[in-house]
C-alpha positions as CSV (number, residue, x, y, z in Angstrom):
1,M,19.9,9.0,-19.2
2,K,20.4,12.4,-17.5
3,R,17.4,11.8,-15.2
4,I,18.8,8.4,-14.2
5,T,22.2,9.8,-13.5
6,I,20.8,12.4,-11.2
7,I,18.9,9.8,-9.2
8,I,21.8,7.4,-8.8
9,F,24.2,10.3,-8.1
10,S,21.9,11.6,-5.3
11,F,21.9,8.2,-3.6
12,C,25.6,7.8,-3.9
13,I,26.2,11.2,-2.3
14,A,23.8,10.2,0.6
15,Y,25.6,6.9,1.2
16,S,29.0,8.5,1.0
17,T,28.0,11.2,3.5
18,F,26.8,8.6,6.0
19,A,29.8,6.4,5.6
20,Q,32.0,9.3,6.7
21,M,30.3,9.6,10.0
22,P,31.7,6.9,12.4
23,N,29.9,8.2,15.4
24,L,26.6,8.3,13.5
25,L,27.0,4.6,12.5
26,N,27.8,3.5,16.0
27,K,24.7,5.2,17.4
28,A,22.5,3.8,14.7
29,S,23.7,0.2,15.0
30,S,21.0,-0.8,17.4
31,L,18.1,0.1,15.2
32,G,15.6,-2.5,14.0
33,S,15.1,-4.0,10.7
34,G,13.5,-2.5,7.6
35,S,11.0,-3.1,4.9
36,A,11.5,-6.6,3.6
37,P,8.9,-9.0,5.2
38,Q,10.2,-11.4,7.7
39,A,8.3,-13.3,10.5
40,D,5.6,-12.1,12.8
41,A,3.4,-9.1,11.9
42,N,1.9,-8.0,15.2
43,F,4.6,-9.1,17.7
44,Q,7.1,-6.2,17.9
45,V,9.3,-4.7,20.4
46,I,7.3,-2.1,22.3
47,H,8.9,1.3,22.9
48,P,6.5,3.2,25.2
49,D,5.9,6.8,24.1
50,S,5.7,9.5,26.8
51,V,1.9,9.3,26.3
52,P,1.1,5.6,25.7
53,I,-1.6,4.9,23.1
54,H,-3.5,1.7,23.6
55,Y,-6.2,0.1,21.5
56,F,-8.2,-3.2,21.6
57,Y,-10.9,-5.1,19.8
58,A,-14.5,-5.7,20.9
59,N,-14.1,-9.5,20.8
60,N,-11.5,-9.3,23.5
61,P,-11.4,-6.0,25.3
62,D,-8.9,-7.2,28.0
63,E,-6.2,-7.6,25.4
64,W,-4.5,-4.3,24.6
65,F,-2.1,-3.3,21.8
66,S,0.3,-0.4,21.8
67,F,1.4,2.0,19.2
68,S,5.2,2.4,18.8
69,D,6.5,5.7,17.5
70,T,10.2,4.9,17.6
71,L,11.2,3.4,14.3
72,L,10.5,4.4,10.7
73,T,10.0,0.7,9.7
74,N,7.8,0.6,6.6
75,F,6.5,4.2,6.8
76,H,7.2,4.8,3.1
77,Q,5.0,1.9,2.1
78,Y,1.7,3.8,1.8
79,D,0.2,1.4,-0.8
80,P,-2.0,-1.3,0.8
81,A,-0.5,-3.8,-1.7
82,R,2.9,-3.1,-0.1
83,E,1.8,-2.6,3.5
84,V,0.8,-6.3,3.9
85,D,2.8,-8.4,6.3
86,Y,3.4,-11.1,3.8
87,F,4.8,-10.9,0.2
88,D,3.1,-8.1,-1.8
89,Y,-0.1,-8.3,-3.6
90,I,-0.2,-7.7,-7.3
91,N,-2.8,-5.2,-8.6
92,L,-3.9,-4.2,-12.0
93,G,-1.2,-1.5,-12.3
94,D,-2.0,1.3,-9.8
95,V,-2.9,2.0,-6.2
96,G,-6.4,0.8,-5.3
97,L,-7.0,-1.3,-8.3
98,P,-8.2,-4.9,-8.0
99,A,-5.5,-7.0,-6.4
100,R,-4.6,-10.6,-5.5
101,P,-1.7,-12.1,-3.5
102,L,1.5,-13.4,-5.2
103,L,1.6,-16.3,-2.8
104,Y,-1.5,-18.4,-2.2
105,Q,-3.1,-17.9,1.2
106,P,-6.5,-19.4,2.4
107,I,-9.4,-17.1,3.2
108,I,-11.2,-18.0,6.4
109,R,-14.9,-18.5,5.5
110,E,-17.7,-18.5,8.0
111,G,-21.1,-18.8,6.3
112,F,-22.6,-17.0,3.4
113,H,-20.2,-15.1,1.2
114,V,-21.1,-13.1,-2.0
115,G,-17.7,-13.7,-3.6
116,F,-16.5,-10.3,-4.7
117,N,-12.9,-10.2,-3.4
118,Q,-11.2,-7.9,-5.8
119,Y,-11.2,-5.1,-3.2
120,R,-10.7,-7.2,-0.2
121,L,-7.2,-5.8,0.3
122,Y,-8.7,-2.4,0.8
123,E,-11.6,-3.4,3.0
124,W,-11.7,-2.8,6.8
125,Q,-13.2,-5.8,8.5
126,Q,-15.8,-5.4,11.3
127,N,-13.8,-7.6,13.7
128,E,-10.7,-5.4,13.1
129,V,-12.3,-2.1,14.2
130,R,-10.1,-0.6,16.9
131,F,-11.3,0.9,20.2
132,F,-9.0,3.2,22.1
133,N,-8.2,3.8,25.8
134,N,-6.0,6.8,26.3
135,R,-5.5,9.2,29.2
136,K,-5.4,12.1,26.8
137,A,-6.7,13.0,23.4
138,Y,-4.7,11.5,20.5
139,T,-4.7,12.5,16.8
140,E,-2.7,11.4,13.8
141,A,-2.9,12.3,10.2
142,E,-1.1,11.1,7.0
143,Y,-1.1,12.5,3.5
144,T,0.7,11.2,0.4
145,Q,0.5,12.6,-3.1
146,S,2.0,11.9,-6.5
147,S,2.8,14.6,-9.1
148,S,-0.9,15.1,-9.6
149,Q,-3.0,16.9,-7.0
150,N,-5.9,14.5,-7.8
151,E,-3.9,11.4,-6.8
152,F,-3.5,11.1,-3.0
153,T,-4.1,9.0,0.0
154,V,-5.3,10.4,3.3
155,K,-5.4,8.7,6.7
156,A,-6.7,10.3,9.9
157,L,-7.3,9.1,13.4
158,A,-8.8,10.9,16.4
159,S,-9.3,9.4,19.9
160,I,-10.8,11.4,22.8
161,K,-12.1,10.8,26.3
162,L,-15.7,12.0,26.6
163,G,-16.1,11.2,30.2
164,K,-14.7,9.3,33.1
165,K,-16.0,6.0,31.7
166,T,-16.6,6.9,28.0
167,R,-14.3,7.0,25.0
168,F,-14.8,7.9,21.4
169,A,-12.6,7.4,18.3
170,A,-12.8,8.1,14.5
171,D,-10.6,6.4,12.0
172,F,-10.6,7.4,8.3
173,R,-8.8,6.5,5.1
174,R,-9.2,7.9,1.5
175,I,-7.5,6.7,-1.7
176,R,-8.0,8.6,-4.9
177,Q,-6.2,7.9,-8.2
178,D,-6.9,9.3,-11.6
179,G,-4.5,6.9,-13.3
180,I,-2.4,7.6,-16.3
181,Y,-4.6,5.7,-18.8
182,Q,-8.2,6.6,-19.9
183,N,-11.1,5.6,-17.7
184,Q,-8.8,4.4,-14.8
185,G,-9.9,6.7,-12.0
186,L,-11.0,5.4,-8.5
187,K,-12.1,6.7,-5.2
188,H,-12.0,4.4,-2.1
189,G,-13.0,5.4,1.4
190,N,-13.1,3.7,4.8
191,L,-14.5,5.1,8.0
192,S,-15.0,3.7,11.5
193,L,-16.6,5.4,14.5
194,T,-16.3,3.8,17.9
195,A,-17.5,4.5,21.4
196,W,-17.4,2.5,24.5
197,Y,-18.6,2.7,28.1
198,E,-17.7,1.0,31.3
199,S,-19.9,1.0,34.5
200,K,-18.5,2.2,37.8
201,D,-18.3,-1.3,39.2
202,K,-16.7,-2.6,35.9
203,R,-19.3,-5.3,35.6
204,H,-20.9,-3.9,32.5
205,R,-19.1,-2.8,29.4
206,A,-20.7,-1.7,26.1
207,Y,-19.0,-1.2,22.7
208,F,-20.6,0.5,19.7
209,S,-19.0,0.8,16.3
210,Y,-20.0,2.0,12.8
211,L,-18.0,0.9,9.8
212,T,-18.3,1.9,6.2
213,N,-16.4,0.8,3.2
214,S,-16.9,2.5,-0.1
215,F,-15.3,1.7,-3.5
216,F,-15.7,3.4,-6.8
217,Q,-13.7,2.5,-9.9
218,Q,-13.8,3.3,-13.6
219,Q,-13.1,0.1,-15.6
220,N,-11.1,0.4,-18.8
221,G,-10.7,-3.3,-19.5
222,G,-7.0,-2.8,-20.2
223,I,-5.0,-1.3,-23.0
224,S,-6.3,-2.2,-26.5
225,D,-2.8,-2.7,-27.9
226,V,0.1,-2.9,-25.4
227,T,2.7,-2.7,-28.2
228,N,1.9,1.0,-28.5
229,I,3.2,1.7,-25.0
230,G,6.9,1.8,-26.1
231,E,6.3,4.0,-29.2
232,G,7.4,7.6,-28.8
233,G,9.5,6.8,-25.8
234,I,8.5,6.1,-22.2
235,F,8.1,9.8,-21.4
236,S,5.3,10.3,-23.9
237,S,1.8,10.7,-22.6
238,R,0.0,7.4,-22.1
239,S,-3.4,9.1,-21.6
240,Q,-4.0,8.9,-25.3
241,L,-3.6,5.2,-25.7
242,S,-6.8,3.3,-26.6
243,V,-8.5,1.3,-23.9
244,N,-11.1,-1.5,-24.2
245,L,-13.9,0.1,-22.1
246,L,-14.8,3.8,-21.9
247,A,-18.1,3.8,-20.0
248,A,-17.8,1.0,-17.4
249,E,-17.9,1.5,-13.6
250,T,-18.0,-0.5,-10.5
251,T,-19.2,0.5,-7.0
252,H,-19.2,-1.4,-3.8
253,N,-20.7,0.0,-0.6
254,Q,-20.9,-1.5,2.9
255,D,-22.3,-0.2,6.2
256,I,-22.1,-2.1,9.5
257,F,-23.6,-1.1,12.8
258,S,-22.4,-3.1,15.8
259,L,-23.3,-3.1,19.5
260,T,-21.4,-5.5,21.9
261,N,-22.2,-5.9,25.6
262,Y,-20.2,-7.7,28.3
263,I,-21.8,-8.5,31.7
264,S,-19.8,-10.0,34.5
265,L,-21.5,-12.7,36.5
266,T,-18.9,-12.5,39.3
267,P,-18.6,-9.6,41.7
268,K,-14.9,-9.5,41.4
269,K,-13.2,-6.8,39.4
270,R,-11.9,-7.9,36.0
271,P,-8.1,-8.5,35.7
272,K,-5.8,-5.8,34.5
273,P,-5.4,-5.8,30.7
274,I,-2.6,-7.6,29.1
275,V,-0.7,-5.6,26.5
276,D,0.4,-7.5,23.3
277,S,-0.6,-10.9,24.7
278,I,-0.9,-14.3,23.1
279,S,-3.0,-13.6,20.1
280,S,-0.6,-10.9,18.8
281,K,2.1,-13.5,18.9
282,L,0.3,-16.2,17.1
283,D,0.0,-14.7,13.6
284,T,1.9,-17.6,12.0
285,L,1.0,-16.5,8.5
286,S,2.9,-13.2,8.8
287,F,6.6,-12.9,8.1
288,R,8.4,-10.5,10.3
289,P,11.1,-11.0,12.9
290,I,10.0,-12.1,16.4
291,E,11.5,-10.2,19.2
292,P,10.9,-10.6,23.0
293,S,8.8,-7.9,24.4
294,K,7.6,-6.9,27.9
295,P,4.1,-5.8,28.5
296,I,3.7,-2.1,29.3
297,L,1.0,-2.9,31.8
298,E,1.3,-5.6,34.4
299,S,-0.2,-9.0,33.6
300,P,-2.7,-10.6,35.9
301,E,-1.3,-12.4,38.9
302,K,-0.7,-16.1,38.6
303,K,-3.3,-16.8,41.3
304,Q,-6.0,-14.7,39.8
305,K,-9.6,-15.9,40.3
306,A,-11.8,-16.9,37.4
307,N,-14.3,-14.5,36.0
308,L,-17.5,-15.4,34.1
309,F,-19.0,-13.1,31.5
310,I,-22.0,-13.1,29.1
311,M,-21.3,-11.4,25.8
312,H,-23.9,-10.4,23.3
313,Q,-23.3,-8.7,20.0
314,L,-25.8,-7.3,17.5
315,N,-24.8,-6.4,14.0
316,Y,-26.8,-4.8,11.2
317,E,-25.2,-4.7,7.8
318,T,-26.2,-3.3,4.4
319,T,-24.0,-4.2,1.4
320,S,-24.3,-3.6,-2.4
321,F,-22.2,-4.5,-5.4
322,K,-22.9,-2.9,-8.7
323,F,-21.2,-2.9,-12.2
324,F,-22.6,-1.2,-15.3
325,D,-21.4,-0.3,-18.7
326,T,-23.7,2.2,-20.6
327,A,-21.8,1.9,-23.9
328,P,-20.2,-1.6,-24.2
329,P,-18.1,-2.2,-27.3
330,S,-19.7,-4.0,-30.2
331,D,-17.2,-6.8,-30.2
332,S,-16.7,-9.3,-27.3
333,T,-13.0,-8.8,-26.7
334,V,-13.5,-8.1,-23.0
335,Y,-17.0,-9.4,-22.1
336,G,-17.2,-12.6,-24.2
337,H,-20.2,-14.6,-22.9
338,F,-21.3,-11.7,-20.7
339,M,-22.1,-9.5,-23.7
340,V,-25.8,-10.1,-23.5
341,D,-27.2,-6.7,-24.3
342,E,-25.5,-4.2,-26.7
343,R,-27.6,-1.4,-25.2
344,G,-25.7,-1.7,-21.9
345,L,-24.7,-4.2,-19.2
346,R,-25.6,-4.2,-15.5
347,H,-24.7,-6.6,-12.6
348,Y,-26.2,-5.9,-9.2
349,V,-26.2,-7.8,-5.9
350,G,-27.2,-6.3,-2.6
351,Y,-28.2,-7.6,0.8
352,R,-29.3,-6.6,4.3
353,A,-28.2,-8.8,7.2
354,I,-28.9,-9.0,10.9
355,E,-26.5,-10.9,13.1
356,N,-26.8,-12.0,16.8
357,T,-24.0,-13.6,18.7
358,L,-24.3,-14.9,22.3
359,K,-21.3,-16.2,24.2
360,I,-20.4,-17.3,27.7
361,R,-16.8,-16.5,28.6
362,L,-14.7,-18.0,31.3
363,A,-11.7,-15.7,31.9
364,Y,-8.9,-17.6,33.6
365,M,-5.3,-17.8,32.2
366,G,-6.8,-16.7,29.0
367,N,-10.3,-17.0,27.7
368,L,-12.7,-19.9,27.0
369,D,-15.7,-18.9,24.9
370,V,-18.7,-21.1,24.1
371,G,-21.6,-19.6,22.1
372,I,-24.0,-19.5,19.1
373,R,-24.2,-17.1,16.2
374,H,-27.2,-16.5,13.9
375,K,-27.1,-14.3,10.8
376,V,-30.0,-13.8,8.4
377,F,-29.4,-12.4,4.9
378,F,-32.0,-10.8,2.7
379,V,-30.4,-11.0,-0.7
380,E,-31.4,-9.0,-3.7
381,Q,-29.7,-10.4,-6.8
382,E,-31.3,-9.0,-9.9
383,P,-33.8,-10.4,-10.7
384,K,-34.1,-12.9,-7.9
385,D,-34.5,-12.4,-4.1
386,T,-33.3,-14.9,-1.5
387,T,-33.3,-15.3,2.2
388,I,-30.4,-17.2,3.8
389,N,-29.9,-18.2,7.4
390,N,-26.5,-18.9,8.9
391,L,-26.4,-20.7,12.3
392,F,-23.1,-21.6,13.8
393,L,-22.0,-23.1,17.1
394,T,-18.9,-21.4,18.2
395,G,-16.0,-22.2,20.5
396,D,-12.8,-20.2,21.2
397,W,-10.0,-21.0,23.6
398,Q,-7.0,-18.8,24.2
399,L,-4.4,-19.9,26.7
400,D,-2.1,-17.4,28.3
401,I,1.0,-18.9,30.0
402,P,2.7,-16.4,32.5
403,N,6.3,-17.4,31.5
404,D,5.5,-16.7,27.8
405,N,7.3,-19.8,26.6
406,F,4.2,-21.5,25.2
407,G,0.9,-20.3,23.8
408,L,-2.2,-21.9,22.3
409,Q,-5.2,-20.5,20.5
410,V,-8.1,-22.5,19.0
411,K,-11.1,-21.4,17.1
412,A,-13.9,-23.9,16.2
413,R,-17.1,-23.4,14.2
414,L,-19.9,-25.8,13.2
415,G,-22.6,-24.7,10.8
416,L,-26.3,-25.6,10.9
417,L,-29.4,-24.7,8.8
418,D,-28.4,-23.3,5.4
419,N,-24.8,-23.9,6.2
420,G,-25.2,-27.4,7.5
421,A,-22.0,-29.5,7.7
422,D,-19.8,-26.4,7.2
423,Y,-17.0,-26.3,9.8
424,L,-13.9,-24.4,10.7
425,L,-11.0,-25.5,12.9
426,D,-8.2,-23.0,13.3
427,A,-5.4,-23.8,15.8
428,N,-2.3,-21.8,16.6
429,A,0.6,-22.6,18.9
430,F,4.1,-21.3,19.7
431,L,7.0,-22.7,21.7
432,N,10.1,-20.8,22.8
433,I,13.0,-23.3,22.6
434,E,16.0,-22.2,24.8
435,K,19.2,-21.4,22.8
436,I,17.5,-22.2,19.5
437,G,14.6,-19.8,18.9
438,R,10.9,-19.9,18.5
439,L,8.7,-22.5,16.8
440,D,5.2,-21.6,15.5
441,A,2.7,-24.1,14.2
442,K,-0.8,-23.6,12.6
443,L,-3.5,-25.9,11.5
444,T,-6.5,-24.7,9.5
445,S,-9.2,-27.0,8.3
446,Q,-12.5,-25.7,6.8
447,R,-15.5,-26.9,4.8
448,Y,-17.5,-24.0,3.3
449,S,-20.4,-23.4,0.9
450,P,-19.6,-21.9,-2.5
451,S,-20.0,-18.2,-2.7
452,L,-23.0,-16.6,-4.4
453,I,-21.1,-15.6,-7.5
454,Q,-19.8,-19.2,-7.9
455,H,-23.3,-20.5,-7.5
456,R,-25.4,-18.1,-9.6
457,A,-24.9,-15.0,-11.8
458,Y,-27.1,-12.6,-13.8
459,I,-26.0,-9.9,-16.2
460,S,-28.7,-7.4,-17.2
461,K,-31.2,-9.8,-15.5
462,Q,-30.2,-12.7,-17.8
463,E,-29.0,-15.8,-16.1
464,I,-25.4,-16.6,-17.1
465,W,-24.9,-19.7,-14.9
466,N,-26.6,-21.6,-12.1
467,N,-24.4,-24.3,-10.5
468,D,-24.8,-26.9,-7.9
469,F,-21.2,-27.3,-6.7
470,S,-19.9,-29.5,-3.9
471,K,-18.5,-27.8,-0.9
472,P,-14.8,-27.2,-1.0
473,I,-12.7,-28.7,1.8
474,E,-9.4,-26.9,2.6
475,T,-6.6,-27.9,5.0
476,S,-3.5,-25.8,5.7
477,L,-0.4,-26.8,7.7
478,V,2.1,-24.2,8.7
479,A,5.4,-24.5,10.6
480,K,7.8,-21.6,11.2
481,L,11.2,-21.5,12.9
482,F,12.8,-18.2,13.9
483,I,16.4,-18.2,15.0
484,P,17.2,-14.9,16.8
485,K,21.0,-15.4,16.8
486,T,21.2,-15.3,13.0
487,K,17.9,-13.4,12.4
488,T,16.7,-16.2,10.2
489,T,13.2,-17.4,9.5
490,I,12.3,-20.6,7.8
491,H,8.7,-21.0,7.0
492,F,6.9,-24.1,5.5
493,Q,3.3,-24.2,4.4
494,N,1.2,-26.8,2.7
495,H,-2.3,-26.2,1.4
496,L,-4.6,-29.0,0.2
497,I,-7.9,-28.1,-1.5
498,N,-10.6,-30.6,-2.4
499,N,-13.4,-29.5,-4.7
500,L,-11.6,-26.3,-5.7
501,I,-13.8,-23.8,-7.5
502,Y,-12.0,-21.6,-10.1
503,M,-12.8,-19.3,-13.0
504,D,-11.8,-20.9,-16.3
505,T,-10.3,-19.1,-19.4
506,L,-13.9,-17.9,-20.3
507,G,-14.4,-16.4,-16.9
508,L,-16.9,-19.1,-16.0
509,P,-16.9,-21.0,-12.7
510,Q,-15.7,-24.6,-12.8
511,Q,-15.0,-27.2,-10.1
512,E,-11.9,-29.5,-10.0
513,S,-12.7,-33.0,-9.0
514,S,-9.1,-34.0,-8.0
515,A,-7.3,-32.5,-5.0
516,V,-5.0,-29.5,-5.6
517,N,-1.9,-29.1,-3.4
518,I,0.2,-25.9,-2.9
519,L,3.6,-26.4,-1.3
520,Q,5.5,-23.3,-0.1
521,L,8.9,-22.7,1.4
522,L,9.8,-19.2,2.6
523,V,13.2,-18.1,3.9
524,A,14.0,-14.7,5.4
525,Q,17.5,-13.5,6.2
526,N,18.5,-10.1,7.4
527,F,22.1,-8.8,7.4
528,K,23.3,-5.8,9.2
529,Y,26.6,-3.9,9.4
530,K,26.5,-0.9,11.8
531,A,23.7,1.2,10.4
532,F,23.5,-0.5,7.0
533,H,20.8,-3.2,6.5
534,F,20.1,-5.7,3.9
535,D,16.8,-7.5,4.4
536,N,15.9,-10.4,2.2
537,A,12.9,-12.7,1.8
538,V,12.5,-15.5,-0.7
539,G,9.4,-17.6,-1.4
540,F,9.1,-20.8,-3.4
541,Q,5.8,-22.4,-4.2
542,Q,4.7,-25.4,-6.3
543,V,1.1,-25.9,-7.4
544,S,0.2,-29.5,-8.2
545,N,-2.3,-28.5,-11.0
546,S,-1.4,-25.3,-12.8
547,E,-4.3,-25.8,-15.1
548,V,-6.7,-24.6,-12.4
549,L,-4.5,-22.5,-10.0
550,R,-1.6,-20.2,-11.1
551,Y,0.9,-18.4,-9.0
552,P,4.6,-17.6,-9.7
553,S,7.0,-20.3,-8.5
554,L,9.5,-17.7,-7.1
555,V,8.8,-14.5,-5.3
556,T,11.6,-12.4,-3.7
557,K,11.7,-9.1,-1.8
558,H,14.8,-7.2,-0.8
559,S,15.6,-4.0,0.9
560,L,19.0,-2.3,1.1
561,Y,19.1,0.8,3.3
562,F,20.8,3.0,5.8
563,E,19.0,3.9,9.0
564,G,20.5,6.3,11.6
565,F,20.3,9.7,13.3
566,L,21.5,13.1,12.2
567,F,21.8,16.5,13.9
568,K,22.7,15.2,17.4
569,R,20.0,12.5,17.2
570,A,17.3,15.2,16.5
571,A,16.3,13.6,13.2
572,Q,16.1,9.9,12.3
573,V,16.6,9.0,8.6
574,K,16.2,5.9,6.5
575,V,17.4,5.9,2.8
576,G,17.7,3.0,0.4
577,M,16.1,0.9,-2.2
578,D,13.5,-1.8,-2.4
579,V,13.6,-4.5,-5.1
580,R,10.8,-7.0,-5.8
581,Y,10.9,-9.9,-8.3
582,N,8.8,-12.8,-9.2
583,S,9.3,-15.5,-11.9
584,S,7.3,-15.5,-15.1
585,Y,3.8,-17.1,-15.1
586,Y,0.5,-16.8,-16.8
587,A,-1.0,-14.2,-14.5
588,N,-4.8,-14.2,-14.2
589,D,-6.9,-11.9,-16.3
590,F,-9.7,-9.8,-14.8
591,Q,-13.4,-9.7,-15.9
592,P,-15.0,-6.3,-14.9
593,A,-18.5,-7.6,-15.3
594,T,-18.2,-10.2,-12.6
595,G,-15.4,-8.7,-10.6
596,Q,-13.4,-12.0,-10.8
597,F,-9.9,-12.9,-11.7
598,F,-9.8,-15.8,-14.2
599,L,-7.3,-18.0,-16.0
600,Q,-5.7,-17.1,-19.4
601,N,-3.3,-18.9,-21.6
602,H,-2.1,-16.3,-24.1
603,T,0.2,-13.9,-22.2
604,N,3.2,-15.0,-20.1
605,I,4.1,-12.2,-17.8
606,A,7.9,-11.7,-18.2
607,P,10.0,-11.4,-15.1
608,L,11.7,-8.1,-14.3
609,P,12.9,-6.6,-11.0
610,I,10.7,-3.7,-9.7
611,V,12.9,-1.1,-8.1
612,D,11.9,1.7,-5.8
613,F,14.2,4.3,-4.2
614,F,13.1,6.0,-1.0
615,F,14.2,8.5,1.7
616,S,12.2,8.9,4.9
617,T,12.8,10.9,8.1
618,K,11.4,11.4,11.5
619,V,11.7,14.4,13.8
620,Q,9.8,13.9,17.1
621,T,6.2,13.1,16.1
622,F,6.6,14.3,12.4
623,R,7.5,12.0,9.6
624,A,8.1,12.5,5.9
625,F,9.2,10.5,2.9
626,I,10.0,10.9,-0.8
627,K,9.9,7.9,-3.1
628,V,10.7,7.1,-6.7
629,E,8.5,4.2,-7.7
630,N,9.0,1.8,-10.6
631,A,12.4,3.2,-11.3
632,N,13.1,0.0,-13.2
633,E,11.4,1.7,-16.2
634,L,14.1,4.4,-16.1
635,I,17.0,2.0,-15.6
636,F,16.1,-0.8,-18.0
637,N,14.7,1.3,-20.8
638,E,18.3,2.7,-21.4
639,T,19.4,-0.9,-22.2
640,V,16.6,-2.1,-24.3
641,E,18.6,-1.9,-27.6
642,N,21.4,-3.9,-26.0
643,F,19.2,-6.8,-24.8
644,V,16.1,-7.0,-27.1
645,N,17.9,-9.2,-29.7
646,T,19.9,-11.4,-27.3
647,N,19.1,-15.0,-26.5
648,L,17.6,-14.3,-23.0
649,P,14.3,-16.1,-23.0
650,S,13.5,-15.3,-19.4
651,W,14.2,-11.6,-19.7
652,N,12.1,-9.4,-22.0
653,F,13.3,-5.8,-21.7
654,N,10.8,-4.6,-24.3
655,P,8.7,-1.8,-22.6
656,S,5.6,-3.2,-24.4
657,Y,5.8,-6.3,-22.3
658,Y,7.9,-5.9,-19.2
659,T,5.4,-3.3,-17.8
660,L,2.5,-5.8,-17.8
661,V,1.2,-7.1,-14.4
662,A,-1.8,-8.9,-16.1
663,P,-2.8,-9.3,-19.7
664,Q,-3.6,-5.9,-21.2
665,Y,-2.9,-4.2,-17.8
666,P,0.5,-2.4,-17.6
667,M,1.9,-1.1,-14.4
668,R,2.1,2.6,-13.8
669,S,5.1,4.4,-15.4
670,W,7.8,5.7,-13.1
671,T,6.6,8.3,-10.7
672,M,7.5,10.2,-7.5
673,R,5.5,10.1,-4.3
674,M,5.8,12.3,-1.3
675,G,4.2,11.8,2.1
676,V,3.9,13.4,5.6
677,H,2.6,12.1,8.9
678,W,1.9,13.9,12.2
679,R,1.0,12.6,15.6
680,F,-0.5,15.0,18.2
681,Y,-1.0,14.2,21.9
682,D,-3.7,16.2,23.7
């Protein structure tokens, strides 16, 4: 109780101090919104720094994006599960552990896919590798740490100009957690190296990148008896609690080399880059407020002439997925049907892939791309080797309207060979309606082949299943209205899936013959009084068949905070609390041997608000934060005796149960996290 009193008292003092500074409140009243998700992820007000930092992607090098170093925004959200632009992901209890979203969202599929998605949240995708174009060298570094020196995250970025026409950049991230339970440690790493060159006449541009993703995790299979968590008080060590697995580990490794060349077929110089242009405004599945922005660089003139380019991209990729347990338990509590060899278990899949993409691009009021992409996979799935060819006809159209009142972006794919009859149609559009707001719409329709893990699986070289599933067909409709006057976002989504493939209660893949529909309604409303903010987002979703697909019906996210300046505007501060909540549901369990989430019917995860307190500050290019995470454990544990015997079926305050995020997987106990971030120019 004393510890809770200190925390609450500190925040009360902070708020009281700020409330007694009328000049401070007035100066801070123009600051932006905070950490609750709202409407559009990438489209933000651009506040140019004294040294602008621009980046772009190889698939569209004429579209530049700009860093903004003005607001603290979500700086204190270091966890990738909290950094997402939508509602949070739910992981298996700690940073870096396998995760899945709380609200269903489709995954765009183009060709062969292995099907291991448990670390997808932490992966860097090859098409998201950033290239930089800066006048001067730029470096940034971020470090966060819990109370243990062996639990930290590190981010580092360096961009330099090697020559008049050559740039180089290195981007790095490291996540390390020991966990508070036995055999729960992990080490994740991401690294991208990029370099690009432009000829003197600007008719040839070359972009090289190297990307590596590395994931290592110890697998404990959850706590053997979750009822032991509450014994001895919440401050007793949990490192002595029995876990289901003591010798299981998972490693995923990926390396991708990429070379992209653009050759202009017209003698004219290419148009000036557009900063934060249409595609950054068409992320209709994100949920942050849309604000009008002006490009830092001038847009091309309305009467620009058309440019014709040839683009060729060559990718070489090596990927491996490995799970092993050298001392599996004699019973089948965790592994069930996968317990095929008491001497040890092993699951290995690896492949090498070579991909060639050829496109012709017409650049005029946007881009029109027509091309073909071929990718061959040499798959090693113990004990079977397979060669798979993907061949896709591709088409992309991006329309840029100078007045910025309407935008359109279309992506189309048609599969041939081993992916015959696969297709993808992804269309985005927005319309600015005078005196009302902005309307976004999105249509996604795709037919894709089942993943390798859905089709076939071996454990210790013994076949577990070999299926011949029909190809799923998925259609998603999205409509979103943002009203600037009230800072309100209303977001509607409907997802229809035919031939859904899911993992049943035994962890085995099954296919649903009837269509499954997911209906979602999301509303965000931000309130502001001077320097005080109250950001809110509420999501409702209804699944037509909860026997095959399970998500909470209600997800909410709230942030109450003060944001303003101190010391004659020398320091910017943000102090407040974040609260997350989702309704009770039978959350999916996790099978370490296959890396898959699967259905379960025995544990209903009780609802309880998750509360974090935070304080962050920014002084010039330096930022720092301190955060108390999962403070709900401190708050609600004091009232367990008052509630445990009451008739409140939807609220279970027993520490043995309210800490669970999945069956046998409790969330981390309350902890403090600190972080710092630097930016250096030249």
